[in-house]
C-alpha positions as a printed Julia matrix, in Angstrom:
415×3 Matrix{Float64}:
  0.0     0.0     0.0
  1.35    3.43   -0.88
  0.24    7.05   -0.88
  0.56    9.75   -3.5
  0.56   13.33   -2.15
 -0.74   16.07   -4.41
  0.79   19.53   -4.32
 -1.58   22.44   -4.63
 -1.0    24.6    -7.65
 -2.46   27.88   -8.77
 -3.24   26.29  -12.12
 -6.14   23.96  -11.26
 -6.22   22.44  -14.72
 -2.75   20.94  -14.36
 -3.65   19.49  -10.97
 -6.86   17.94  -12.35
 -4.99   16.27  -15.23
 -2.47   14.9   -12.72
 -5.25   13.4   -10.54
 -7.07   11.79  -13.48
 -3.92   10.28  -14.99
 -2.77    9.01  -11.59
 -6.08    7.18  -11.02
 -5.86    5.57  -14.48
 -2.24    4.55  -13.84
 -3.08    2.97  -10.48
 -5.91    0.98  -12.02
 -3.55   -0.44  -14.66
 -0.96   -1.31  -12.02
 -3.53   -3.13   -9.91
 -4.83   -5.08  -12.92
 -1.33   -5.92  -14.11
 -0.37   -7.76  -10.89
  3.14   -8.13  -12.27
  4.31   -4.65  -11.34
  5.64   -4.17   -7.81
  6.32   -0.82   -6.15
  8.79   -0.78   -3.25
  9.98    2.04   -1.05
 13.12    1.96    1.05
 14.19    3.94    4.1
 17.54    4.47    5.76
 16.53    2.57    8.89
 16.66   -1.19    8.39
 14.03   -3.11   10.32
 14.58   -6.83   10.81
 14.96   -9.29   13.67
 18.74   -8.78   14.01
 19.53   -5.19   13.26
 20.84   -1.83   14.41
 19.17    1.5    13.79
 20.32    5.12   13.67
 18.37    8.23   12.64
 21.5    10.13   11.55
 21.77   10.05    7.75
 24.58   12.64    7.44
 27.11   14.42    9.66
 28.06   17.75    8.06
 29.85   20.58    9.86
 31.51   23.81    8.73
 33.93   25.27   11.28
 36.49   28.05   11.26
 40.1    27.11   11.91
 40.65   26.76   15.67
 37.04   25.76   16.51
 35.74   22.45   17.9
 32.28   20.89   18.24
 30.75   17.68   19.6
 27.84   15.79   18.01
 25.9    12.94   19.59
 24.47   10.13   17.46
 21.85    7.69   18.72
 22.33    3.97   18.12
 19.5     1.52   18.83
 19.67   -2.27   18.84
 16.54   -4.32   18.2
 17.94   -7.68   19.3
 20.96   -6.61   21.38
 24.6    -7.57   21.01
 28.01   -6.11   20.24
 28.14   -2.85   18.24
 31.23   -1.6    16.4
 31.84    1.9    14.99
 34.64    2.43   12.48
 35.73    5.79   11.03
 36.88    5.6     7.39
 38.46    8.22    5.12
 39.41   10.81    7.76
 42.65   10.34    9.73
 42.67   13.5    11.84
 40.17   16.02   13.15
 37.29   13.59   13.81
 37.24   11.28   16.82
 34.7     8.67   18.0
 34.78    8.6    21.79
 33.48    5.02   22.05
 33.84    2.65   19.12
 32.93   -0.72   20.67
 30.18   -1.56   23.17
 27.38   -4.01   23.92
 23.68   -3.11   23.88
 20.82   -5.01   25.44
 17.7    -5.87   23.45
 15.82   -2.62   22.69
 18.55   -0.47   24.28
 19.62    2.91   22.88
 22.98    4.61   23.36
 24.38    8.06   22.59
 27.86    8.14   21.1
 29.8    11.42   21.0
 31.67   12.41   17.85
 34.28   15.18   18.26
 35.17   17.55   15.39
 38.41   19.47   16.09
 40.08   21.88   13.63
 43.06   22.85   15.8
 45.56   20.31   14.47
 44.47   19.92   10.84
 44.84   22.07    7.73
 42.03   24.14    6.24
 40.08   22.24    3.58
 37.41   19.57    2.99
 37.47   16.23    4.82
 35.11   13.49    3.63
 34.62   10.05    5.12
 32.06    7.78    6.75
 31.2     6.04   10.0
 30.54    2.32    9.49
 28.25    0.93   12.22
 28.01   -2.85   12.39
 26.32   -5.34   14.67
 24.05   -8.39   14.54
 25.01   -9.08   10.92
 23.7    -5.68    9.79
 25.53   -2.51    8.79
 24.74    1.22    8.57
 26.78    3.97    6.9
 26.75    7.63    8.01
 28.56    9.99    5.57
 30.76   12.73    7.09
 31.48   16.12    5.51
 33.86   18.27    7.57
 34.56   21.77    6.2
 37.45   23.69    7.81
 37.42   27.35    6.73
 39.84   30.14    7.6
 39.1    32.34   10.62
 38.39   35.27    8.28
 36.53   34.43    5.07
 36.79   37.08    2.31
 34.9    35.12   -0.36
 32.13   32.62    0.35
 29.82   30.6    -1.87
 26.59   28.61   -2.13
 26.64   25.3    -4.0
 23.35   23.91   -5.31
 22.87   20.56   -7.06
 19.49   20.6    -8.91
 17.28   17.69   -7.9
 17.6    16.04  -11.35
 21.34   15.61  -10.72
 21.14   14.53   -7.05
 21.13   10.9    -8.28
 22.85    9.98  -11.54
 24.3     6.89  -13.28
 27.87    5.92  -14.25
 28.86    7.81  -17.42
 26.38   10.61  -16.73
 27.19   14.26  -16.12
 26.4    16.44  -13.16
 25.68   20.18  -13.39
 26.05   22.32  -10.29
 24.97   25.9    -9.69
 27.45   28.1    -7.81
 27.13   31.61   -6.37
 30.3    33.31   -5.1
 30.14   36.45   -2.97
 32.75   39.07   -2.07
 32.14   39.54    1.67
 34.69   42.29    2.34
 35.56   44.7    -0.47
 32.2    44.9    -2.26
 33.84   44.4    -5.67
 37.01   46.42   -5.06
 39.44   43.49   -5.42
 40.83   43.12   -8.94
 42.98   40.06   -8.28
 41.93   36.56   -9.31
 40.26   34.16   -6.89
 41.09   30.44   -7.14
 38.09   28.1    -7.42
 38.83   24.4    -6.82
 36.11   21.88   -7.78
 36.48   18.36   -6.34
 34.49   15.14   -6.15
 35.2    12.95   -3.1
 34.15    9.4    -2.3
 33.34    8.38    1.28
 36.74    6.69    1.67
 38.62   10.0     1.73
 39.72    9.88   -1.93
 39.45   12.77   -4.39
 38.07   11.23   -7.61
 38.01   14.37   -9.77
 39.57   17.81   -9.26
 39.57   20.91  -11.5
 40.82   24.48  -10.93
 39.65   27.86  -12.28
 40.53   31.47  -11.56
 38.05   34.37  -11.63
 37.95   38.05  -10.76
 34.91   38.37   -8.5
 33.12   41.7    -8.91
 30.88   41.68   -5.81
 29.01   38.52   -6.87
 29.36   35.83   -9.56
 26.84   33.18  -10.62
 28.06   30.22  -12.63
 27.43   26.59  -13.51
 29.95   23.76  -13.66
 29.62   20.48  -15.53
 31.52   17.3   -14.61
 31.28   14.1   -16.68
 31.9    10.82  -14.85
 33.53    7.72  -16.38
 31.32    4.73  -17.15
 33.33    2.46  -14.83
 32.99    4.66  -11.72
 31.8     2.79   -8.63
 28.23    3.4    -7.46
 27.59    4.97   -4.08
 27.43    8.34   -2.35
 29.82   11.14   -3.3
 30.48   14.72   -2.21
 30.92   17.67   -4.58
 33.05   20.4    -2.96
 34.07   23.91   -4.0
 36.98   25.6    -2.24
 37.29   29.38   -2.76
 40.83   30.6    -2.05
 42.09   34.18   -1.89
 45.39   34.81   -0.08
 44.86   33.52    3.5
 41.09   33.21    3.08
 39.45   29.85    2.41
 35.7    29.53    1.97
 34.06   26.13    1.38
 30.69   24.86    0.16
 29.72   21.19   -0.35
 26.79   18.99   -1.36
 26.08   15.24   -1.25
 24.88   13.29   -4.31
 24.56    9.67   -5.4
 25.68    7.56   -8.35
 23.33    4.57   -8.75
 23.41    1.44  -10.84
 21.13    1.39  -13.87
 18.24   -1.04  -13.64
 18.45   -4.17  -15.76
 16.23   -4.36  -18.81
 16.17   -8.18  -18.89
 12.77   -8.55  -17.13
 10.48   -7.77  -20.04
  8.73  -11.13  -20.09
  5.61   -9.91  -18.28
  2.24  -10.65  -19.95
  3.91  -12.71  -22.69
  0.6   -14.39  -23.45
 -0.83  -11.23  -25.01
  1.82   -9.06  -26.68
 -0.71   -6.55  -28.03
 -2.16   -5.83  -24.57
  1.34   -5.61  -23.1
  2.45   -3.13  -25.76
 -0.64   -0.98  -25.31
 -0.27   -0.94  -21.5
  3.45   -0.09  -21.65
  2.87    2.75  -24.15
  0.01    4.13  -22.08
  1.97    3.93  -18.84
  4.94    5.56  -20.58
  2.74    8.42  -21.72
  1.36    8.93  -18.2
  4.84    8.88  -16.68
  5.94   11.48  -19.23
  3.11   13.78  -18.12
  3.97   13.17  -14.45
  7.67   13.89  -15.04
  6.86   17.17  -16.79
  4.51   18.08  -13.95
  7.1    17.4   -11.23
  9.88   19.17  -13.17
  7.63   22.22  -13.26
  7.06   22.06   -9.49
 10.68   21.31   -8.58
 11.91   24.14  -10.83
  9.67   26.58   -8.9
 10.96   25.33   -5.55
 14.59   25.36   -6.67
 14.2    29.0    -7.76
 12.75   29.96   -4.37
 15.49   28.12   -2.45
 18.21   29.71   -4.59
 16.61   33.14   -4.07
 16.62   32.6    -0.29
 20.29   31.57   -0.34
 21.14   34.71   -2.33
 19.17   36.85    0.12
 20.96   35.21    3.1
 24.36   35.79    1.46
 23.54   39.47    0.79
 22.32   39.93    4.35
 25.5    38.29    5.72
 27.71   40.49    3.53
 25.99   43.69    4.66
 25.94   42.76    8.33
 29.66   41.92    8.12
 30.25   45.35    6.58
 28.4    47.01    9.48
 30.25   44.87   12.05
 33.57   45.9    10.44
 32.66   49.58   10.81
 31.62   49.01   14.41
 34.91   47.22   15.15
 36.91   50.14   13.68
 35.08   52.62   15.91
 35.52   50.49   19.05
 39.25   50.05   18.26
 39.62   53.82   17.78
 38.05   54.53   21.17
 40.31   51.84   22.75
 37.46   50.51   24.85
 38.33   46.87   24.25
 41.33   44.81   23.18
 41.64   43.91   19.49
 41.46   40.22   20.41
 38.14   40.64   22.26
 36.69   42.75   19.44
 37.52   40.06   16.85
 36.07   37.39   19.09
 32.81   39.32   19.51
 32.57   39.93   15.74
 33.02   36.2    15.06
 30.29   35.36   17.59
 27.89   37.83   15.95
 28.61   36.34   12.5
 27.97   32.84   13.85
 24.57   33.97   15.18
 23.69   35.42   11.76
 24.69   32.16   10.04
 22.64   30.2    12.58
 19.59   32.3    11.74
 20.17   31.66    8.02
 20.36   27.91    8.65
 17.03   28.09   10.51
 15.48   29.8     7.46
 16.81   27.08    5.14
 15.49   24.42    7.54
 12.06   26.07    7.52
 12.14   26.19    3.7
 13.03   22.49    3.45
 10.17   21.63    5.83
  7.7    23.53    3.66
  9.22   22.06    0.49
  8.82   18.54    1.86
  5.11   19.23    2.43
  4.76   20.74   -1.05
  3.74   24.16    0.28
  5.24   26.33   -2.48
  2.84   29.2    -1.72
  3.91   29.21    1.92
  7.56   29.31    0.78
  6.81   32.4    -1.3
  5.04   34.07    1.66
  7.96   33.34    4.0
 10.49   34.76    1.55
  8.44   37.95    1.09
  8.07   38.24    4.87
 11.85   38.03    5.43
 12.55   40.45    2.57
  9.94   42.9     3.9
 11.69   43.01    7.27
 14.86   44.02    5.46
 18.45   44.22    6.66
 17.95   47.21    8.96
 15.93   45.35   11.6
 18.98   43.21   12.43
 21.42   46.09   12.87
 20.86   46.87   16.57
 20.52   43.17   17.35
 24.2    42.7    16.41
 25.56   45.88   18.0
 29.05   45.5    19.5
 29.58   46.18   23.17
 31.26   49.54   23.8
 29.17   51.54   21.36
 26.54   54.04   22.49
 23.09   54.27   20.9
 24.01   57.57   19.22
 27.22   56.12   17.8
 25.29   53.13   16.48
 22.65   55.4    14.92
 25.35   57.38   13.09
 26.88   54.17   11.73
 23.48   52.87   10.62
 22.74   56.15    8.79
 25.97   55.81    6.81
 25.27   52.12    6.25
 21.75   52.86    4.94
 23.13   55.35    2.44
 25.59   52.76    1.18
 22.81   50.23    0.62
 19.92   52.62    0.0
 18.92   50.7    -3.13
 17.7    47.94   -0.81
């Protein structure tokens, strides 16, 4: 038994066609009896198994930072559990890699991410959890950026390329932002594209150099060999300028093509089989076009939100820089404390942006495109100015802050 969820559209005619064709398709599937639909989930449920709800561990830290993450491991039947880290030699540590669970027992295991003794860059690997004859894999993406990031980016893999086959190509969308100079830097910025497997190997790597005038939007195409192994991979982009390193990554999958050898169904009546297959093919074509239309709308909204977040981050960093200069001039705090406070404010801004993306993904999962549009308009209507006083540095008076905001508004009056 399965469910098909319909997404509300402004164009009722398209939705009606979708409903009618879906009902016809289901009736043919039921009559055919030879067609089986299966769905799979990450959690394996059997008599002797382990379970974990963590499908990905991804963290982006500045050089010198550390963070701990707990993962829950549950055993249905009980027994010995082993955790093995693959692909990453330094910077990630599993506090407890071997233990015994009772039947139905759950345990939290702490994973430590530490940037202090590793170089800046992208670290990709996996945690292999085994026990009771079953095995789970949790991919790890560990981004280590410089303390000060001059250029940052947003990497987006369109949904049609999130799962591809050996020999296929992948097209990524990349936005790069100048977070400091506002387009004043005329030197080239190095862009390094890489594809990593979950064993810590870099499968493909390409370099480019661009002059970034405030913001650059681009696409990148990578073609994979036909003999590449199937599995999960990570596409990374490292943006380097002098001592600055900004990183953006995304997970995708290369799957094995389904075999075409099972075309012996309904051999007794070739005419009926041909008619059914053609009809089902036609319906699937309509459904694909329908979903491409919906996904394209959602992708545009998500990309627009990411651009808005990046603009907001750039402008708030600009205001924080001006605040820091004024506090330094008045000698009210040490330079070290000022930098620390600025970094904390930037982290809070990034946290807020992640919450927006999380809210968008929740609405996208439910198919609420209209709600996504309303949310985006609501955030844009609030504007950048409402956040200014929220991220005021200690040591500045209200009058001093008002003067800075007036200058800041003039600089970005177009928004």
